[in-house]
N, C-alpha and C positions, 0 to 999 in steps of 0.2 A: 601543195596546201590548201587547193581548192578542195580537197576531199576529207583534209584534216581541220576542219576550220576550229579557232578556239572556241570552248562553249562552257567554259567556266570548270569541268572537271579534266580535261585532259591537258593541264598545264605543261606537265614535264615532257610529254609527249611533244605537243605542240611547239613546244621549245626547242627540242632537240631537232625538228625538221626545218624549225625557221634559221637555227646555226647550218643545217646542211645547205640551204638554199643560199644564206649571205657570204657564207663560207666560197663558194661556188661563184660569188660576184664580187668578191674579195672586197666584201663590205662587212665580216662580221667584228671587225674592230670596235664598231660603233655600238656593238650590246655592251661590251667591256669596259671600253674608256668612256672615264667620266665626261661632262660637260665642259669644253675647253672656254680660257676665261677669254674676253675680250681684247683683242691685239690692242697694244698701246700703236700709238701716233708712229712711233720710229722704230716700228718692226722690220723686220726684212724681208727681201721677194719669198726666201723658204718657208718664211713662217707663215706668211701671207697665203703661198699656196696650200700651205698643209692644211690653214683653217677653213680656205674655199673650200678644198677637200672633203674636210668633215661634214661641212653645212650643206653640200650638195647631197654626199652619201646621208646624212642623217634625214634629210627630205625625202629619198628614195626610201629607205628603210622603214620610216614613218607609214610611207603609203602602203607598202608590202604588210606591216603588222597590222594594219587598219584591214587591210584588203582578205586575210587570214580570219578575221573575228566574224562572229554572225552580226547580225545589223542591230539588234539589242545590244550588244556590248561594245560596238562601234560608238554608240553615244557617250559612253563614259568615257572616252580618250580621244575625239577627234578636236577636241579642243587643247590637248597637249604638242605643242609644235617641238619635241625634243627627244628622242631614243629614251636616253637614260632616265627621266622621270616616267614613261608609260613603263616601262620594266619594273623600275623598282615599287610604282604602285599596282601592277601585276604580282610582282613577287609578295608582298605583303599581304594581299588577300588569296592567292591562288594556290602559291607554291606548298608542295608538299614537301615536308624536311625529309633531307636524304636518309635519315636512319629509319625513317617508314619503307622508304622504298626499298632500301637495303634489306630489311626484315622481310619485306613481302617476298622479293627477289629470292633471299635465303632459303625460306620457308616451301617456297614452290621447286626451287633445286632439290631439296633433301627430302622433298614428298613426292615427287614424280616415279610412279612407280610404273613399268611397260608389264600392259596384259599379256597373257601367255597369247599366240597365235598373232598378235599385233606387227606389223611391222617394225623392225629394229631400223629399220633406215630411218624412217619418222620420228621415231624417238629418240636416236641420235641426233638429228637436228634439232629436234626440240630441247635436247640437253646442252647442245653446242650452243645455242640462242642465250640460252640462262647463263652459262656459263660466261660469255663474252656481256652480256649485262651485270655480271656478278664484277667482271673486272672493271668496265667503266665507272662502277660504284665503288672499286677499290675496295674490295671485300678482304682483300689480305689473304684469300687461299691460297696454298700450293697447286701444281698440276697434280702430284700423286693424289690429294685430298677429293679432286676434281676426278681421277680416274676411279677412285674406290667408290667413290656415290655412284658414279653410272655405272659400275658392275653391280653395285647393290642395289640399284633400280632393276636389272635383268630378273626374268622368269627365272623358275630353278629349270627348265629346258636348257638354259645357258650353263649350267653350272661345272658340265665338263668344262668349256670354254674358259670359266674364269679359274679354275682349280689349276690348267695347263699354262695360263698365263703366269698365274701368280708362282708357281713351282719352277720355272724357266726365267723368272727374274726380269720379265719384260719390262722395258722401259720406252714409252711410246707419245706419242702427243696425242690430245683429245681425235683431231681427225684421223689420226692412223688408227686410232683404238675404234672409231665408226667404221672404219673402212674394214677392218680384220673382224668385225662383229658380221658384217653384210656379206663376205668371204665366207665365214664359217656358216650363216642361215645359208646359203648358195649351197654349200657342200653337204651339208648333213641332209638338207632336203632332195638334194640327188640321189644320194648314197642307198645303197641297196640292204634291204632289212637285214638284220641280224638274223643268223640261223643258232638254238639254243640246241646242244647237246646233254639229254641225262644218259650220263655215264655210273652203272653202278659199281665199276671196278675201279673209277679214279679216286686218290684220296684227297685231291684239293680241287675248288672251284678254280677255273681257269678260262681266260679272255684274251681277246686279243685287242682289244679297245680301249687306250686308257681313258677317251672321253667318256664311257658310260658307267665309269666306279667314282663313286662318292666318298668324299673324305679321305682320299687314297694319299699314300704317304712312298716316298721312294726306300728302297731297299739297296742295303750295303750289298757290296760285293759278295758271292758266295755265302749271304744270308740265307736265303732260300732256294734248293736245289731240287728240282721235281725229276725224278726217274721214269722214264717213258718206258713200254711196253719192250720195245727193242733193245733195252740197256742203254743208252744214251743218257745223258743227263743234258738238262737245259736250266738255266737261272732265271728267276724272276726278276722284273725289273722294279716292280711296283705293287701292294696290296691298299685293298679299297674295301669298300662294300657296295652292293647292286641289288637295285629296288624292282623288283620283276611283280608288275601289275596284272595279275590273273584276272580279276573285272573290276565292275566299279566298287564292290567293297572287300575285296580281297588282294591284299599286298603282301609279298613275301620278299622278304629284308635278308639277303643273302649276306655274311659279312666272312672276311678273308678271303676274298677275291684276288687271285693273286695275277699279272700282268707277266703275259709271255709273247711278245709281238711276232715270236715264229709258229704261233698256233695258229690254225685256220680256221676253227670255229671257236663259240662260246661255250664250254664245257660248265655241267652241274655236275656236283658228285652226289649221289643219291645215299651217300653215309654220314653225311651231317645231318642235324636237326634243324628242322625249317622252324622258323616262328611266324606264323601266320596273322596279320592282323588286319581283324575283320570283324566288323560291327554286324552283331545276329539282328534279323529280321525281327519285327515287333510282333509282327501278324502271328509267326511261328511261336514266339512264346508266348502269346498270348492263347493259343488252341493248347500248347504245353500245359500250361496253367489252368484248365478249365474254364477259360474266357473269362478270366477276371475284368477287372473293370481297368478304364483307360486311366485312372488316377490311382489305382492301386500299380499297376506297371511303372508309371510315372514315379512314385515312393521307391520302387525298386530301384529304378535308375539313379536315383536322388544319393541314395544310401550306396552306389556302385555294387549293388549285389548283379544288375544286368547291364550290358552296353547294346544300346539298339539306337537305330537311325532313321526309322521312320514312323516316330511315334504320332505325328498329328496326321497319319493317314491310315489310321484302323478303318476296316469296315465294321457294317454292322450285322451279327449274324440274327436271323430270324428264329433260329431254333435256340439262340442264347436266349434272347430275349422271354420265349414262351418258357422256357425252364425256371424263370426266376420270377415268372407270376405265381402272385399268392392270392389266395382267396380272404376276401374282405369278413370279419367278425359280423355273424348277424346280431343285431341287438335291439330286435323287436320283439313283440310279445307274442308269443304261439298262441293260433286260433284252432279250435278242432270244428271240424267240416261235420253239419248237421244232416246233411243230405247229399246225394251225389251230386258231381260240377261243384259243390261250395267252392273247393278250393282244390285245386291241382299244382301237384309239384311237377318241375319239367328241370331236365340237365342235358349239359350237352358234352360228347366225351369224344376226345381225338386229338389230333390226328394219330390213327393205329400206324405201329411198326410195319404191319403187312395188309395193304388196302383188302378188302374183302371183295368177291367177285362181282365183277361189274364196274370196279374203279373205285367204291365206295370207302373213304377214308376216317368219316367223321358218323356218329349216330346221337339220335337226339330222344330221350324216356319222357313220357307224359303218365304221370300216376295221381291216382283219385284219392285223396285225403281218408275220404270216408269208406268207399270198399276195397283202399288199396288197389285197384285193377291198375294194370300197367301197359302203354302201349310203346312200342319200339320202332324209330323207323331210321331207315340208312340216309346219307349224305354224303355227298362226294365234295361239297366245300362246308366251310362252316357258316357260311353266310346263307344258306339256304333254312337257317333256322327262323330267321326273319320272313320267310318266302309265305 
């Protein structure tokens, strides 16, 4: 109680801890029973003993309650000498309605999701505490509902476990489910990597691990018979799809993948068509379309003409900017020079596709307006025009 003193905002948690302490001391009845009436003069010894016991426990519980409050709040209740009066006044002011508590607990339980790569044991303990909280609040949920919500809170890497759990019709308690999840994580973490074999002669995709298949279903007896090279026939037990991640942007979805436990490797047949689910690179499409602007590419994406995934990280190309530079119109009045050097025209040309000998990529011209005599100077950099 010293570490969880009442501070106005923790009434429900404080009351729970208080009940634990009082139940240990066999004094919890003082919180629930009303103040007893004064004994008549002709009361029995048993009645007087019960009354005296209540008075003694009432004084002790009052001291415990006041000691579990902050000093500021103690001043509001130190004049009350019976537990029912103290608890009634505190409940009227600080108690949170059970409806609000149940709503918050239900929201937390249904909204909790396990992050990929995090500890499944920690996640299971958290979900178990939420279940126990809902049970205390009498939320009225069945055990199967708790199991379904916990399974739905798992990341996609646990899809094989979920499929196997549902297909086998397992009925487990929450503690048993958490133990199974921890064992599954330990087993898959220590398992050796799968070997994929690309076979151009095989007529179907075949795997020996049911847990790698998504959306699988059991096959009836002799529904799918596979013929081997040696003439023998084997029956597939289930069929599903397998998602093969090639890179960060390429995912191959292999459908009609048959589960044959007697096979030694996973076989991918090259006879089937593959659907590649990848988003094109925005930088590549910008180059293909002549370095169009980012706004133009965004319009193509919005119209579903393109599918790109890194539109906000397009680089700026110097050659692209130079190619789009336009000359401003000359709106001034023309002047005619009357003597040499009255008016000189100058211009810069470059960069040249093939630099001149000496590494010159630019040249600058000076033309006298009166004599039309011109000078040409080679430059390695455009900035030399101001030198």
